[in-house]
C-alpha positions as CSV (number, residue, x, y, z in Angstrom):
1,M,-0.1,0.5,0.1
2,S,1.4,3.5,-0.7
3,I,-0.2,6.7,0.3
4,T,-0.8,9.8,-2.1
5,E,-0.6,12.7,0.3
6,P,2.0,11.5,3.3
7,L,2.4,14.7,5.1
8,R,-1.1,14.0,6.1
9,L,-0.1,11.5,8.3
10,I,0.7,14.0,11.0
11,G,-3.0,13.9,11.9
12,L,-2.1,10.7,13.8
13,V,0.2,12.7,16.2
14,L,-3.5,13.8,17.2
15,V,-4.4,10.1,18.0
16,L,-1.6,9.4,20.0
17,A,-1.5,12.9,22.1
18,G,-5.3,11.2,22.8
19,I,-3.9,7.9,23.6
20,G,-1.1,9.8,26.0
21,T,-4.1,11.7,27.6
22,Y,-6.4,9.1,28.2
23,L,-3.5,7.2,30.0
24,V,-2.7,10.3,32.2
25,L,-6.3,10.2,33.0
26,Q,-6.3,6.7,34.1
27,G,-3.5,7.4,36.0
28,R,-5.4,10.0,38.2
29,R,-8.1,7.8,38.3
30,R,-6.0,4.6,39.7
31,R,-4.5,7.1,42.7
32,Y,-7.5,8.8,43.9
33,T,-9.0,5.7,44.2
34,L,-6.1,3.8,45.9
35,R,-6.8,6.7,48.6
36,F,-10.2,5.2,49.6
37,T,-8.4,2.7,51.9
38,N,-11.6,0.7,53.2
39,V,-11.2,-2.0,50.9
40,D,-14.0,-4.3,52.1
41,L,-16.7,-1.2,52.3
42,L,-15.2,-0.2,48.2
43,S,-16.4,-3.9,47.3
44,T,-20.1,-3.7,49.4
45,V,-20.6,-0.1,47.3
46,A,-19.3,-1.0,44.2
47,P,-19.2,-5.1,43.8
48,R,-19.3,-5.1,39.8
49,R,-16.5,-2.8,38.7
50,P,-16.4,-2.7,34.3
51,G,-12.4,-3.4,34.6
52,W,-11.0,-4.0,31.0
53,R,-15.1,-2.9,29.2
54,R,-14.3,0.4,31.0
55,H,-10.9,0.7,28.1
56,L,-12.3,-0.7,25.4
57,P,-15.0,1.7,24.2
58,A,-12.1,4.7,24.1
59,G,-9.2,2.3,22.9
60,L,-11.9,1.5,19.6
61,F,-12.4,5.1,19.7
62,L,-8.8,5.9,19.2
63,V,-8.6,3.3,16.6
64,A,-11.3,4.5,14.5
65,L,-9.9,7.9,14.7
66,A,-6.4,6.7,13.3
67,L,-8.3,5.0,10.1
68,L,-9.8,8.5,9.1
69,V,-7.1,10.2,9.2
70,V,-5.1,7.2,7.0
71,A,-8.2,7.7,5.0
72,W,-7.6,11.1,4.5
73,A,-4.2,10.6,3.4
74,G,-5.5,9.1,0.3
75,P,-4.0,5.6,0.5
76,T,-3.8,3.4,-2.7
77,A,-3.4,-0.5,-3.0
78,P,-2.6,-2.8,-6.2
79,V,-5.8,-4.5,-6.8
80,T,-5.8,-7.0,-9.8
81,V,-8.8,-6.0,-12.1
82,P,-10.2,-8.0,-15.2
83,V,-9.7,-6.6,-18.9
84,E,-11.2,-7.4,-22.1
85,R,-8.2,-8.1,-24.3
86,A,-10.2,-8.8,-27.5
87,T,-8.9,-6.0,-29.8
88,V,-9.3,-4.1,-33.6
89,V,-6.6,-2.4,-35.1
90,L,-7.5,0.2,-37.5
91,A,-5.1,0.5,-40.3
92,I,-5.9,4.0,-42.0
93,D,-3.9,4.9,-45.6
94,V,-3.0,8.5,-45.6
95,S,-0.9,8.7,-48.5
96,L,-1.3,11.6,-51.3
97,S,-3.4,8.8,-53.5
98,M,-6.4,9.3,-50.6
99,Q,-7.2,12.5,-51.6
100,A,-8.7,11.3,-54.7
101,T,-12.4,13.0,-55.1
102,D,-13.3,9.8,-56.8
103,V,-15.5,9.3,-53.5
104,D,-17.1,11.7,-52.3
105,P,-15.9,13.8,-50.8
106,N,-12.5,12.3,-51.2
107,R,-11.0,8.7,-50.3
108,L,-9.4,9.8,-46.4
109,A,-12.7,11.6,-45.8
110,A,-14.3,8.5,-46.9
111,A,-11.9,6.2,-44.7
112,R,-12.3,8.7,-41.6
113,S,-16.1,8.3,-41.9
114,A,-15.8,4.8,-41.9
115,A,-13.6,4.4,-38.8
116,L,-15.8,6.8,-36.8
117,D,-18.9,4.6,-37.9
118,F,-16.7,1.5,-36.9
119,L,-15.8,3.0,-33.1
120,A,-19.9,3.8,-32.9
121,V,-21.0,0.6,-33.3
122,A,-18.3,-1.5,-31.4
123,P,-18.6,-2.8,-28.2
124,P,-16.8,-0.3,-25.1
125,E,-15.2,-3.2,-23.7
126,L,-13.5,-3.7,-27.1
127,N,-9.6,-2.7,-27.5
128,V,-9.8,-0.6,-30.5
129,G,-6.1,0.8,-31.5
130,L,-5.1,2.8,-34.5
131,V,-2.4,2.8,-37.4
132,T,-1.8,5.5,-39.7
133,F,0.0,4.4,-43.0
134,S,2.2,6.3,-45.9
135,G,5.7,5.5,-46.5
136,V,5.7,4.6,-42.8
137,A,3.6,3.2,-40.2
138,T,2.9,5.1,-37.0
139,I,1.1,3.3,-34.3
140,A,-1.2,6.4,-33.7
141,V,-3.3,5.1,-30.7
142,P,-2.2,2.0,-28.7
143,P,-5.5,-0.6,-28.1
144,T,-7.6,1.2,-25.5
145,T,-11.4,1.2,-24.5
146,D,-11.0,5.0,-24.5
147,R,-13.1,5.7,-27.9
148,D,-12.4,9.7,-27.7
149,L,-8.9,9.2,-28.0
150,V,-9.0,7.1,-30.9
151,A,-11.5,9.6,-32.7
152,D,-9.5,12.5,-31.8
153,A,-6.4,10.9,-33.7
154,I,-8.8,10.0,-37.0
155,E,-9.5,13.3,-36.9
156,R,-6.4,14.5,-37.0
157,M,-4.6,12.5,-39.5
158,Q,-2.9,14.1,-42.1
159,L,-1.7,13.1,-45.9
160,A,2.0,12.4,-46.8
161,E,3.6,10.6,-49.5
162,R,4.2,7.4,-50.4
163,T,2.3,3.3,-49.0
164,A,3.3,1.3,-47.2
165,T,0.8,-1.3,-46.8
166,G,3.1,-4.6,-45.6
167,E,4.4,-1.6,-43.0
168,A,1.0,-1.0,-42.1
169,I,0.1,-4.6,-41.4
170,F,3.5,-5.2,-39.3
171,A,2.6,-2.3,-37.1
172,S,-0.5,-3.6,-36.5
173,L,0.5,-6.5,-35.5
174,D,2.9,-4.2,-32.8
175,A,0.0,-2.8,-31.6
176,I,-1.9,-5.8,-31.0
177,S,1.2,-7.5,-28.8
178,L,0.8,-4.4,-26.3
179,V,-1.7,-6.1,-25.1
180,P,-0.7,-8.4,-22.5
181,P,-2.0,-12.4,-22.8
182,D,-3.3,-14.3,-19.4
183,P,-0.5,-15.8,-17.4
184,D,-1.0,-19.1,-19.1
185,G,-0.3,-17.4,-22.5
186,T,-3.7,-17.3,-24.1
187,K,-3.4,-15.5,-27.3
188,V,-5.0,-12.4,-27.6
189,P,-7.9,-12.6,-30.4
190,A,-7.7,-9.6,-32.4
191,A,-8.7,-8.4,-35.9
192,I,-6.8,-5.6,-38.4
193,V,-9.2,-3.7,-40.1
194,L,-6.9,-2.3,-43.1
195,M,-8.4,1.1,-44.9
196,S,-6.6,1.7,-48.6
197,D,-6.9,2.1,-51.9
198,G,-4.5,-0.7,-52.3
199,A,-0.7,0.3,-53.8
200,T,2.1,-0.5,-52.3
201,T,4.6,2.0,-53.0
202,A,7.0,1.4,-50.1
203,G,8.5,-1.0,-47.2
204,R,8.2,-4.4,-47.1
205,P,5.9,-6.2,-49.8
206,N,2.4,-7.4,-48.5
207,D,3.3,-11.0,-48.7
208,E,5.9,-10.9,-45.9
209,A,3.1,-9.1,-44.1
210,V,0.6,-11.2,-44.6
211,A,2.4,-14.3,-43.9
212,A,3.4,-12.4,-40.1
213,A,-0.3,-12.1,-39.9
214,V,-1.2,-15.7,-40.8
215,E,1.5,-16.7,-38.3
216,A,-0.3,-14.5,-35.4
217,Q,-3.5,-15.6,-36.4
218,V,-4.5,-12.6,-36.9
219,P,-6.9,-11.9,-39.4
220,V,-7.3,-8.6,-41.8
221,T,-10.4,-7.4,-43.2
222,T,-9.7,-4.8,-46.1
223,I,-11.8,-2.0,-47.0
224,A,-11.2,-0.3,-50.4
225,F,-11.6,3.2,-51.3
226,G,-11.7,4.5,-54.5
227,T,-12.5,3.6,-58.3
228,D,-10.4,3.1,-61.3
229,E,-11.2,6.5,-62.8
230,G,-9.3,8.5,-59.4
231,T,-6.6,11.6,-60.0
232,I,-5.1,13.2,-57.9
233,T,-3.0,16.8,-59.0
234,V,1.0,17.1,-57.7
235,P,1.9,20.0,-56.8
236,G,3.9,21.9,-59.1
237,D,2.3,19.9,-62.0
238,P,-0.8,20.4,-63.1
239,T,-1.2,17.2,-65.1
240,P,-3.7,14.8,-63.2
241,V,-2.1,11.6,-61.9
242,A,-3.9,8.5,-62.3
243,V,-4.5,6.8,-59.1
244,P,-6.5,3.3,-59.9
245,V,-7.8,1.8,-57.0
246,D,-6.1,-1.8,-56.3
247,R,-8.7,-4.2,-55.3
248,A,-6.6,-7.0,-56.2
249,A,-3.9,-6.4,-53.6
250,L,-6.9,-5.5,-51.1
251,E,-8.6,-9.0,-51.8
252,A,-5.9,-11.1,-51.5
253,I,-4.6,-9.3,-48.0
254,A,-8.0,-10.4,-46.7
255,E,-8.3,-14.3,-48.8
256,E,-4.7,-15.2,-47.6
257,T,-5.5,-14.2,-43.5
258,G,-9.1,-15.1,-43.3
259,G,-10.4,-11.4,-43.0
260,S,-13.2,-10.5,-45.5
261,Y,-12.9,-7.5,-48.2
262,F,-15.4,-4.8,-48.8
263,S,-15.4,-2.2,-51.3
264,A,-18.4,-0.3,-49.9
265,V,-19.0,-0.3,-46.4
266,T,-22.0,-0.4,-44.1
267,A,-22.8,-0.5,-40.3
268,G,-24.1,-4.1,-40.5
269,E,-20.9,-5.1,-42.2
270,L,-18.8,-3.3,-40.1
271,E,-20.3,-5.0,-36.9
272,D,-19.2,-8.3,-38.8
273,I,-15.9,-7.5,-37.9
274,Y,-15.6,-7.9,-34.6
275,V,-18.4,-10.1,-33.9
276,N,-16.7,-13.3,-34.2
277,L,-13.9,-12.2,-32.1
278,G,-15.3,-13.3,-29.0
279,S,-14.9,-12.3,-25.6
280,S,-11.3,-13.1,-23.6
281,M,-10.9,-11.9,-20.1
282,G,-7.5,-11.2,-18.8
283,Y,-6.2,-9.7,-15.8
284,T,-4.3,-6.5,-14.6
285,T,-2.9,-4.8,-11.4
286,E,-3.9,-1.4,-11.0
287,E,-3.4,1.3,-8.0
288,Q,-6.3,2.3,-7.1
289,E,-7.4,4.1,-4.4
290,V,-8.6,2.5,-1.2
291,T,-9.6,5.6,0.7
292,G,-13.5,3.7,1.1
293,W,-11.7,0.8,2.8
294,F,-10.5,2.7,5.7
295,V,-13.7,4.8,5.7
296,G,-15.9,1.9,6.1
297,S,-13.6,0.2,8.6
298,A,-13.7,3.6,10.9
299,L,-17.4,3.2,10.2
300,I,-18.0,-0.3,11.7
301,V,-15.7,0.4,14.6
302,L,-17.4,3.5,15.7
303,I,-20.5,1.5,15.8
304,T,-19.2,-0.6,17.5
305,T,-17.8,1.5,20.0
306,G,-21.4,3.1,19.9
307,T,-23.0,-0.2,20.5
308,L,-20.8,-1.4,23.5
309,S,-21.0,1.7,25.6
310,L,-24.7,1.8,25.3
311,V,-25.1,-1.6,26.2
312,W,-22.5,-1.7,29.0
313,F,-22.5,1.6,30.3
314,S,-25.9,3.0,28.9
315,R,-24.3,6.0,27.4
316,L,-22.1,6.8,24.4
317,P,-18.7,7.2,25.0
């Protein structure tokens, strides 16, 4: 256990002062009692003395105060909590070809919309990560249940040169590996959703990435954005450059890894991406505040103190 506000433990000095005061008062009480020398008469006047019961309520009251001081200091403790390990990584192409307007309003905007739609229909406990790729692939957001974090990263995506589809799959597998397995080594159920116009121009070839995904038993679902008529304009050159979508490459990736291929995606199809993943609960240790434990214990002790004092002495301490 650790304390977030250790200086507040100085309040325990007051508890120690209370203990000292009680001991001093009891010492004075004992000296006064010894002055009454007629012991036989004392036994007749007060035949039933409370003995140790007289000290118990006071002791319990001081224990309750100590517990409240510790609660005030913000105690934390490592707690084992269940976590959902099922994971989907969205890999989104941000190459320059994705600015083609053959898909309204453009390919990147359509991919962004599909990704946000996926976040909207996916179960809240599902881990979702984000990989963006152009000439290189980057884990923009590791797998998380924080939908706002992923959505913000999707909104901030920027275009860049070249397309490294194979690197995107490798980066997605790396993101999946960040989700810890069970202690027994059970594999994390996971899938990759690759959104692209398909033509690889940089990085490791697709077949190497596909082999890695097959070995990891991670299906790659691909979504193609674009048509054969797509064009873009390169800065400094007014001549349109043709950027047809490479459907064959995306279909091959999906088929060889056990995923699905889409050229036009709907919310229902997006749900199919994760519905077969199932649930796999793992466990992790988190440092959590346990103030409630101490407050609750203090309340129990105070109630016990009051009850005993009423039963034994017909008064509250």
